N, C-alpha and C positions, 0 to 999 in steps of 0.2 A: 523663544522657541519652546515654550512650555505648553504647546497644544497638544492635548491627549488624542485629537482626532488622527493625527499622522500615524502614531504607532498602531492605533486601532484599525486604520486602513490597511497597514502593512500585515497585520495579523489575519485579517479577514481575506486579504489577497493570497496569503500563504495557504490558508484553508481551502480557498477555491482551487488552487492549483493542485493540492493534494487530492481533493474530491475528483478533478479531471484526470490526473495521472493514475489513480489507482485502477480503474477499469482498463485503462490503456495497457498497464504493465500485466494485467491478467491475460490479455489478448497476444501479448508478445511471446514468440516461441524462440528461445535461445538454444543454441547448439550445445549439447552435452548436459542439458538439464532436463531431468524427468519430471513430470508433474503427477503427483499421486492424486488419486481421486476414488471415490466410492470405497469398496471394500479394502483395497490396498492401503488406503490412508488410515483406516481403522486398525488394521493389523500392525502397520508400522508404528502407530501411536501406542500400542500396547506391549511392543517389544522392549524389554528392559534394556537400559544403556549400560 
């Protein structure tokens, strides 16, 4: 069971799932979560914590 192809296949499959899920998560609208965009995101990033 020293075949490096199996872990390599698992890693590539994980990367493929990540690439598929990222755009799906961007489109998902969850209740209670606001999405910052445009100028609001820039202002929020400049406010000191």
